[in-house]
Kinemage of the C-alpha trace (Angstrom):
@kinemage 1
@onewidth
@group {chain A} dominant
@subgroup {mainchain}
@vectorlist {calphas} color= white
{ca met a 1} P -125.412 114.268 66.594
{ca leu a 2} L -125.157 110.788 68.241
{ca lys a 3} L -124.739 110.781 72.000
{ca leu a 4} L -121.343 109.211 72.510
{ca glu a 5} L -120.950 108.579 76.248
{ca pro a 6} L -118.895 106.688 76.903
{ca thr a 7} L -116.655 107.889 73.868
{ca pro a 8} L -116.155 104.918 71.387
{ca lys a 9} L -112.727 103.647 70.686
{ca val a 10} L -113.744 101.698 67.567
{ca ile a 11} L -116.304 102.311 64.850
{ca thr a 12} L -117.435 98.880 63.497
{ca phe a 13} L -118.877 98.388 60.007
{ca asp a 14} L -120.798 95.772 58.130
{ca cys a 15} L -119.031 95.639 54.715
{ca tyr a 16} L -121.115 94.262 51.988
{ca gly a 17} L -123.843 96.806 51.144
{ca thr a 18} L -122.736 99.135 53.742
{ca leu a 19} L -119.276 100.049 52.492
{ca val a 20} L -119.128 98.407 49.099
{ca gln a 21} L -121.463 97.886 46.190
{ca trp a 22} L -122.613 94.353 47.084
{ca his a 23} L -125.945 94.147 45.350
{ca gln a 24} L -124.541 95.379 42.104
{ca ala a 25} L -121.633 92.990 42.353
{ca val a 26} L -124.020 90.005 42.872
{ca arg a 27} L -126.187 91.096 39.879
{ca glu a 28} L -123.015 91.446 37.687
{ca ala a 29} L -122.089 87.927 38.583
{ca ala a 30} L -125.542 86.515 38.084
{ca lys a 31} L -125.566 88.232 34.584
{ca ala a 32} L -122.249 86.823 33.619
{ca ile a 33} L -123.278 83.302 34.676
{ca leu a 34} L -126.576 83.454 33.062
{ca ser a 35} L -125.131 84.755 29.801
{ca asn a 36} L -123.825 81.232 29.237
{ca his a 37} L -127.385 80.059 29.084
{ca leu a 38} L -129.465 82.975 27.926
{ca ser a 39} L -129.365 86.055 25.720
{ca gly a 40} L -131.609 88.863 24.688
{ca asp a 41} L -134.030 91.042 26.454
{ca gly a 42} L -134.696 88.592 29.250
{ca leu a 43} L -131.164 88.368 30.445
{ca glu a 44} L -131.170 91.418 32.574
{ca lys a 45} L -134.451 90.817 34.342
{ca arg a 46} L -133.543 87.121 34.973
{ca ser a 47} L -130.107 88.276 36.367
{ca val a 48} L -131.772 90.413 38.955
{ca thr a 49} L -134.109 87.638 40.052
{ca leu a 50} L -131.171 85.176 40.259
{ca ala a 51} L -129.074 87.583 42.231
{ca asp a 52} L -131.928 88.159 44.765
{ca gln a 53} L -132.529 84.416 45.047
{ca leu a 54} L -128.744 83.602 45.570
{ca arg a 55} L -128.556 86.142 48.317
{ca ser a 56} L -131.622 84.750 50.012
{ca arg a 57} L -130.493 81.010 49.587
{ca ala a 58} L -127.058 81.969 51.026
{ca val a 59} L -128.592 83.386 54.132
{ca leu a 60} L -130.533 80.128 54.831
{ca his a 61} L -127.360 78.068 54.546
{ca gln a 62} L -125.665 80.430 56.958
{ca asp a 63} L -128.252 79.507 59.578
{ca arg a 64} L -127.812 75.761 59.036
{ca pro a 65} L -125.343 73.817 61.086
{ca pro a 66} L -122.589 72.625 60.733
{ca phe a 67} L -120.748 75.875 59.868
{ca gln a 68} L -119.514 76.113 56.262
{ca asp a 69} L -117.118 78.781 54.832
{ca tyr a 70} L -118.909 81.408 52.866
{ca lys a 71} L -117.265 80.347 49.587
{ca ala a 72} L -118.737 76.980 50.009
{ca ile a 73} L -122.075 78.420 50.817
{ca leu a 74} L -122.034 80.687 47.633
{ca gln a 75} L -121.216 77.778 45.394
{ca leu a 76} L -123.929 75.580 46.974
{ca ser a 77} L -126.537 78.406 46.820
{ca leu a 78} L -125.629 79.115 43.123
{ca asp a 79} L -126.081 75.507 42.236
{ca glu a 80} L -129.498 75.332 43.866
{ca val a 81} L -130.914 78.622 42.319
{ca leu a 82} L -129.646 77.589 38.836
{ca ala a 83} L -131.304 74.178 39.197
{ca gln a 84} L -134.604 75.889 40.024
{ca val a 85} L -134.588 77.484 36.519
{ca gly a 86} L -133.367 74.427 34.807
{ca phe a 87} L -129.609 75.103 34.512
{ca gln a 88} L -126.747 73.074 35.987
{ca gly a 89} L -124.127 74.788 38.003
{ca thr a 90} L -120.469 74.456 36.682
{ca glu a 91} L -116.982 75.033 38.054
{ca asp a 92} L -116.634 77.890 35.589
{ca gly a 93} L -119.842 79.431 37.129
{ca his a 94} L -118.422 78.951 40.635
{ca gln a 95} L -115.134 80.805 39.670
{ca thr a 96} L -117.100 83.569 37.857
{ca leu a 97} L -119.072 84.260 41.036
{ca leu a 98} L -116.097 84.265 43.359
{ca ser a 99} L -113.808 86.242 41.120
{ca ile a 100} L -116.441 89.110 40.861
{ca leu a 101} L -117.131 89.040 44.593
{ca arg a 102} L -113.450 88.954 45.520
{ca arg a 103} L -113.138 92.600 44.708
{ca ile a 104} L -116.139 94.847 45.050
{ca glu a 105} L -115.803 98.554 44.629
{ca pro a 106} L -116.739 100.917 47.511
{ca his a 107} L -119.689 103.306 47.341
{ca pro a 108} L -118.493 106.649 46.100
{ca glu a 109} L -118.719 108.487 49.431
{ca val a 110} L -117.086 105.815 51.532
{ca pro a 111} L -113.424 106.557 51.233
{ca ala a 112} L -113.613 110.229 52.234
{ca ala a 113} L -116.026 109.463 55.156
{ca leu a 114} L -113.705 106.740 56.501
{ca thr a 115} L -110.619 108.854 55.994
{ca arg a 116} L -112.251 111.628 58.219
{ca leu a 117} L -113.275 108.977 60.871
{ca arg a 118} L -109.759 107.678 61.072
{ca asp a 119} L -108.637 110.977 62.528
{ca arg a 120} L -110.591 110.129 65.674
{ca tyr a 121} L -111.375 106.426 65.846
{ca arg a 122} L -109.943 102.979 64.907
{ca leu a 123} L -111.966 101.349 62.310
{ca ala a 124} L -113.093 97.605 62.083
{ca ile a 125} L -115.134 95.513 59.823
{ca ile a 126} L -117.511 92.729 61.030
{ca ser a 127} L -118.614 90.650 58.089
{ca asn a 128} L -120.316 87.444 57.072
{ca thr a 129} L -117.501 86.252 54.822
{ca asp a 130} L -114.148 84.456 54.638
{ca asp a 131} L -110.807 86.133 55.075
{ca asp a 132} L -109.520 85.540 51.646
{ca leu a 133} L -112.786 86.512 49.894
{ca ile a 134} L -112.932 89.879 51.567
{ca ala a 135} L -109.108 90.813 51.456
{ca glu a 136} L -109.257 92.412 47.918
{ca thr a 137} L -112.441 94.223 48.607
{ca val a 138} L -110.984 95.920 51.689
{ca gln a 139} L -107.892 96.857 49.772
{ca ala a 140} L -110.211 98.439 47.081
{ca ile a 141} L -111.803 100.720 49.796
{ca gly a 142} L -108.534 102.438 49.758
{ca val a 143} L -108.523 103.476 53.438
{ca pro a 144} L -106.556 101.468 56.031
{ca ile a 145} L -108.970 99.296 58.073
{ca asp a 146} L -107.497 98.345 61.568
{ca phe a 147} L -109.365 95.185 62.082
{ca val a 148} L -111.354 92.844 59.714
{ca ile a 149} L -113.339 90.328 61.646
{ca thr a 150} L -115.078 87.569 59.645
{ca ala a 151} L -117.476 84.779 60.104
{ca gln a 152} L -114.755 82.420 59.173
{ca gln a 153} L -112.710 83.563 62.279
{ca ala a 154} L -115.663 83.217 64.683
{ca arg a 155} L -117.280 80.093 62.998
{ca ala a 156} L -120.587 82.016 63.230
{ca tyr a 157} L -122.571 84.253 60.834
{ca lys a 158} L -124.462 87.405 61.877
{ca pro a 159} L -127.071 87.567 63.388
{ca asp a 160} L -125.388 85.028 65.670
{ca arg a 161} L -124.114 87.085 68.573
{ca arg a 162} L -120.898 85.135 68.804
{ca leu a 163} L -119.490 87.071 65.776
{ca phe a 164} L -119.874 90.276 67.595
{ca gln a 165} L -118.444 88.793 70.791
{ca his a 166} L -115.439 87.452 68.915
{ca ala a 167} L -115.025 90.830 67.317
{ca tyr a 168} L -114.861 92.663 70.713
{ca asn a 169} L -112.553 90.096 72.116
{ca thr a 170} L -110.246 90.669 69.145
{ca leu a 171} L -110.516 94.317 69.398
{ca gly a 172} L -109.916 94.544 73.090
{ca val a 173} L -113.104 96.667 73.762
{ca thr a 174} L -116.505 96.334 75.203
{ca lys a 175} L -119.662 96.923 73.243
{ca asp a 176} L -119.981 100.342 75.142
{ca glu a 177} L -116.720 101.407 73.467
{ca thr a 178} L -118.081 100.981 69.980
{ca val a 179} L -120.676 102.192 67.481
{ca his a 180} L -121.742 99.696 64.775
{ca val a 181} L -122.713 100.947 61.307
{ca gly a 182} L -124.587 98.612 59.029
{ca met a 183} L -127.233 98.227 56.286
{ca gly a 184} L -128.576 94.892 57.317
{ca gln a 185} L -131.647 95.106 59.622
{ca val a 186} L -131.708 91.407 60.743
{ca thr a 187} L -127.868 90.824 60.476
{ca asp a 188} L -126.831 93.934 62.218
{ca met a 189} L -129.666 96.217 63.746
{ca lys a 190} L -131.312 93.223 65.348
{ca val a 191} L -128.181 92.067 67.144
{ca cys a 192} L -127.332 95.727 68.186
{ca his a 193} L -130.710 96.020 69.770
{ca glu a 194} L -130.467 92.754 71.523
{ca leu a 195} L -127.013 93.404 72.847
{ca gly a 196} L -127.386 97.190 73.520
{ca ile a 197} L -124.807 98.288 71.058
{ca arg a 198} L -125.174 101.808 69.656
{ca ser a 199} L -125.855 101.600 66.019
{ca val a 200} L -126.354 103.621 62.760
{ca trp a 201} L -128.470 102.195 60.109
{ca ile a 202} L -127.458 102.958 56.562
{ca asp a 203} L -130.651 102.891 54.475
{ca arg a 204} L -129.364 102.935 50.958
{ca ile a 205} L -132.471 101.583 49.251
{ca gly a 206} L -135.431 103.260 51.046
{ca glu a 207} L -136.293 100.126 53.037
{ca pro a 208} L -139.101 100.095 55.558
{ca leu a 209} L -137.490 100.038 59.119
{ca asp a 210} L -138.687 97.243 61.336
{ca ser a 211} L -139.850 99.070 64.531
{ca arg a 212} L -138.449 96.230 66.749
{ca trp a 213} L -134.941 97.048 65.937
{ca gln a 214} L -134.710 100.881 66.118
{ca pro a 215} L -131.124 102.085 65.525
{ca his a 216} L -129.813 105.111 67.294
{ca ala a 217} L -129.607 107.082 64.052
{ca val a 218} L -130.489 106.615 60.290
{ca leu a 219} L -128.531 107.841 57.321
{ca asn a 220} L -128.943 107.315 53.653
{ca asp a 221} L -125.169 106.796 53.032
{ca leu a 222} L -121.915 107.524 54.869
{ca thr a 223} L -121.607 111.195 53.784
{ca asp a 224} L -122.867 112.676 57.160
{ca leu a 225} L -121.563 109.892 59.398
{ca pro a 226} L -118.299 111.639 60.447
{ca leu a 227} L -120.514 114.687 61.496
{ca leu a 228} L -122.902 112.509 63.315
{ca leu a 229} L -119.891 110.831 65.201
{ca ser a 230} L -118.309 114.268 65.818
{ca ala a 231} L -115.339 113.597 63.556
{ca pro a 232} L -113.518 116.537 61.946
């Protein structure tokens, strides 16, 4: 059980990957886009590669000034990774990507875990995204989320500390009145370590943990999170 002194008022969450099936959605989008160019046995493998490259390229653009909305970053990144394999990005491809990423289903255990946590805490999302892009995904979770804080609002992407600071200003709490739950090591655990935020790392894929950013607890998914945080 995580030591909770002082008692948190808000549990904050990363969304993509932590709460919803982000990696699967990006692969679905990549496959749909590549199906206009490829067919046969190689489509599945190329889709996984393209999805990985798309996520990596988007992270690079998040770190480059000036600030761009996430939809613009996704479209730019898609064009670049397609060009690397000899294909040209199209408006249809952009819309396919955005339409799939507008509504991403939660991991199976998430709604029940969040419902239990709501009995004791307010819930918030802190996410590297745009307000309109994440709105349907939050609805798909099926559990009321009290606050949705985005990079678009803060004009900064995690691991930039300004996104967390904007979140706490919006929530009306200090970092000591929160616990942050996330899957990302650099985007979430690194910032929590640097700012002294209590954190829970969700290791869904068996990823090696960077010893520099030790979280306060590690779980494979959200099933045992209510118990860890002493929720009924």
